[in-house]
N, C-alpha and C positions, 0 to 999 in steps of 0.2 A: 599898339599895332606893330606888325613886323615891318622891316625895312622896305620890302618889295611893295607892301600895301601902301605905305606912306608915299612912295614914289609914284605909284599908279594913281593915287588920289590927287597928287600935285599935277600930274599930266592931264588928268580928266578936267581939272579946274582950268587948265590952259586952253581947253577947247577941243581936245582930241576925241575922236569917236571911239565907241567900244571896240569896233573892229580893229582900229589902229592900236588900241591899248593891248589887245590880244597879241598883236605882232610884237609890241614892246616887251611883254612878258616873256614871249618865246626867245627874243633876242638877248634880253638882259639876264634872264633866269632860266637857262636851259634845263637845269635839274628840276625846277618847279614845273616846267612845261612838258617834261617827258611823259609820254603816254596820254596826253590830253589833246583833243582836237580844238579847233578855233572856237567852237561854240562853248566848250567847257572853260576855255581861257577867258572868254567874254563874261561868263558867269562868275569866275573868280574876280575879275575886275569890278563887276557890279557889286558883288558881295563886299569887297573892300570899301567901295564907295558908300554902301549902305551902313557899314559898320562905323565909318567916320562920321556920317550924318547922325547916327544914333548917339554917339559920344558927344557930339557938339550940342545936340538938343537935350542931353542929359536924361534920356528916356529910361525908365525902369524896364528891365528885361525879364523879371520874374513873372511867370504866367500865374494868374490867380487860380484858386482851387475850384471845385465843382460848384455850380449854381451861382457863381459870381460872374460879373460881366467879363467877357473874353475880348482881347484885342482883335480887331478885324483886320486881316491882312489884305493886301491889294488883291482884288478879284482877278482870277485867271480868266482870260477871254479867248474865245475862238476867233479865227481870222474873220474880219468883217466882210471881206470880198469873197462871196461863195463862188464867183466865176473863177477866181484864182485857184481855189481848192479843186474845182471841177477839172481845170486844166492840168493841175498837178496829179490828179488821179489818173488821167489819160497819159500824161507825160508830154513834155515839150521842151525845146531849147529856149533860151532867154528871148530871142527875137520872136519866137512863136507865142510865148507868154505875153510879150509886149503887144503884138498884133491882136491877140485875143482880148486884151484888156484896154486897148487904145492908149497905151502909155509908152514911154521910152524903155529901152532895154535896161538902162541903168536903174530906173525906178522899179522895174520888174525884179531886178536882182535884189534890191533893198527889201521888196515885199516878200520875196522868198526867204530872206534872212530873218524877217520878222516872224514868219511862220515857224522857222526853226527855233527861234528864241522862245516861242510859246510852247515848245516841247514836241512839235510834230517831226517825224522822221522823214526828212526830204533828202533823198540821195541823188547824186549827180554822177552820171556815167556817160562818157563820150559826148558831153555837152547837153545831155537830156536830163531834166529835173523831173523827179517822180516821187509821189508820196508812197512810202514803203510800208509794208506790214511786217517787217523784220528788222532787227538791229544787227548790223554786220558784226561778226566776231571781232573782239578787240582784246589786247593784253591787259588794259586797265591797270597799269603799274603806277603806284604812288611812290615817288622817290623819297629817300631818307632825309629827315630833317634833324637827325641825331647830332647833338653837340657834346657828347661825351658822358652823359648821365650814366651812372652805374646801376640805378634803379629806374625802371620804366613801369608805369602803372596806367591802366586804361580800363574802361568798361566794355563789356561785350554782351550783346543781346540780339534778338531778332523776332521776326514773325509777330508784329503788332496787329496786323490784319485790320487796320482802321477802316471803318465802314461796315464791318461785320457786327451783328447784334451781340456777339459774344466777346468782343474786344474788351480789354480791361484797362481803360485809360487811367482810372484812379490808381491802380497798382503800378502802371507805367510811371506815373508821377512820383509815387513812393520810391521806386527804383532810382529815379533821377535825384530825389532828395538824398538818398544814400550816397550816390556818386558825388553830389555837391559837398556833403559833409566829409567825405573822404579826400577831397581836394582833386578829384579827377577832372582832367581838362579835355580828354578825347573819349568818346563813346563810339564803338563800331557796331553797326547794325547789319545783320546778315541777310536782309531781304524780306520781301512781303511786308513792306511798310503799309500797304493798303490791301484790301480784300479783292480789288478788281471787280470784274463783271463776267457773266456768262461762263463761269468755270465748269458748270455742269447743269443739267436740267433742274430747274427749281432754285438755282443759286440766288436769283433775284429776291426770293422771299427771306433770305438770311441777311439782307442788307438794310441799313437805315440811311445810307447815303448812296445815290446812284449817279453814275457818269464820271468821266475823268476829271473835268473841271471841278465838280462838286467835291470829289474825294481829295483832290490836291488842296483845295482851299480848306477843307476840313482838317487835313494833316497840319497845314500851316497854322491853323487856329488852335488845335488842342494838343499838339505834340509838345512835350516839356521844353521850356526855354529857361536856361539857367546861366547866370553870369559866368563867363569864362569857360563854358563847356561847348565844344563843337561836336555835332553828331555827323559821322562819316558813314555813308550807307551805300549798299548795292541794292538792286531791285531783284525780285524773285518772279516766280511763274504767275502769281496773282497780279502783281504790278504789270507784268508783260501782257496781260489780257487786253489792255488798252491799246498796245501796239498792234495786236492782231485784229482788233475790231475797228479802230479809227486811225491807226498810225501815230498814236500819241505816246511818247515816252514820259510817263508821269514822274519819273525820277528827276528829269530836267525841270519839269514844271514846279515840283516841290522846292528844289534848290533855288529856283528863281524867286520864290516867295519868301524864303527864310535864309537870311545871311549866315545863320549859325548851323546850317545843314549843308554838307558837302557831298555831292553825288559822285560816286566812284565808278559807276558803270553797271551793266546788266550781268547778273549771274555770278561773276567772279571778279575779284580785284586782288592785286598783290601789293601789300603795304610793306615797304621797307622800314621797319622800326629802327634798325641800324644797318650799316652796310653788310653785316653778317647775320642778320636776323630778319627773315621775311615771313609775314603772316598772310596766308591766303584766306580771304573771305569767300565763301562758296555757298551757293544756293542750288542744290540739285533739282532735277526735273522729274524724278521717278516717284514711286509710291513708297510707303513705309515697309518694314520687314519684321519678321517674327522675332528676331534677336536684335536688341537695341544697338549694339556696336557693329553689327555685320556690314551694313552699308558703308560705314566710315572706313572699316578695315579694307573693303574692296576698293574704295576710292584711293586709299594710300597705296595698296598693292599695285594699282594700275599706273602709278607714277614711276617714271624712270629715275634711276639713282641720282643723277645730277640736277633734276628738276624739282625735287621735293622741297616744300617750304619747311621752315622750322616750326611754324605753328599753323594748324589747319582749323579754322573756325567754320562750322557747318550749321546752317539753318534748315528750314523746310520741314524737318521731321517732327518738330515740336517736342524734342526730347532733350534731356540734360545728362551729360556725362563728360568725364575727362579720362583720357588714357594716353600712354606713350607707346608708339608703335613704329618700327622702322626709323627710329630717330626723329619722329614727328610728334609734337605735342598736339593731340587732337581734342577738340572740344565741340560738343553739340550745344547750341546756344539757347535752347529752350524757347519759350514764347511768352507773349503777353496777351493771350487770347484763350478763353475757356474752351472746353470741349463742345464743339458744335453738334447739332443733331445729326449731321452727316457723319461726323467722327464717331458718335455713339453707335450709329447704325453699323459702322465698319469695325467696331471694337478697337478704336484707336485712342490712346490716352494723350493728354496734353500736360506737359510739365511746365509750370509757369515760374518765371523768375529771370534773373540775369547774373552775369559774372563780373567780378572785379579781379583782374589778372595783374599780378606783380611779377616782373622779370628782374633778375639780377644778371648783369652782363659784365664781361671783362673789358680791358682797355680797347680791344678790337671790336667789341659789340657782340661777342658770342655769348649765348645763354649759358649761365653757370647754375642758376637756380630758377625755379618757377613756382609761384604760389597762386593757384586758381581758387578763388573763394566764391561760392555760389550763394545768392540771396534768394531763397525760395518763397513762393506764395502758395499757400495750401488750399485756399478756397476762392473760387471765382465770385465776383460780386454780380448778382443777378441783375440783368438789364442795366448794367453800369453806363451804357451809352446814353441813357436818358439823363444822366447827371451832366452830360457835356454837350449833347446834341441840341 
């Protein structure tokens, strides 16, 4: 465990609350806390605690293969008090919530925090708490933890679309077997962890898991778990569908269920691999294009000179490519989902696989060489979800 994790575990054992621990992380480790709100810091504290518990119990972390018993994660649950949710939908201050529920304002505040911890987007403005159907824009910057390594290696992939009948869970596990064999410790996911709901008319017939809670638990159950590997992910437009329908940020829910999965935010995150090397994880919101590289070129062209990342990793389009443009190393991260019937109808192809990226940097952390290696999968496994559902 890292030093900050050990300190947080010791403080937790002394009886401090998760809320207090979030404040301790912010005070003691400002670089770690940068770009994270209190809810994300509480999740970091919980994940450190869970990691310590797992090591103490000596549990195995390898996920068994298809058709073998799968470990059951803690079930995600909706708030038990429907009256609280009704009040949050309308909006109220703490005293109003307390009066509505017949409790004290302090208990009402704790209940609101419990709702947030479950992944619901509860915003507070001018003292009014309200369940939101939108995630406010955020920079989502992940500070550098670089300690001078001259070679940096990581996995890069996206668009697993778990919950879709065409998802490729077996191939996803093969990709993580490859990462594990290569000694990779960080895998970055560019969004659409899940397939969401109500994306278009008839979308429900493409799903084998329905609802935010069910899809979050399914991700926690079947997503690869490997010793020493942390998956750091953003959410995409399919994941965001739950925010629009019920105000649920499924990224927070998944991160709460799996201590080895770190949620970096919605749509975009800036990962400082070194102080002089920033990788932007990006999940666009538009449709595909006639030319594979066109959309990525336009994204880079829209960036002002001083704001360009060194590496741009783009999901959403289910395409695979690498090119160097305007001093940006650009990669499309492909997908782990076969071509759906909707994609076939639109004439949209799906490139399946994932990247292993190796960077060589100088003493200041500037990229001097880059070696992107793609692991392709040529054929989707028909109805693979049945091996895991």
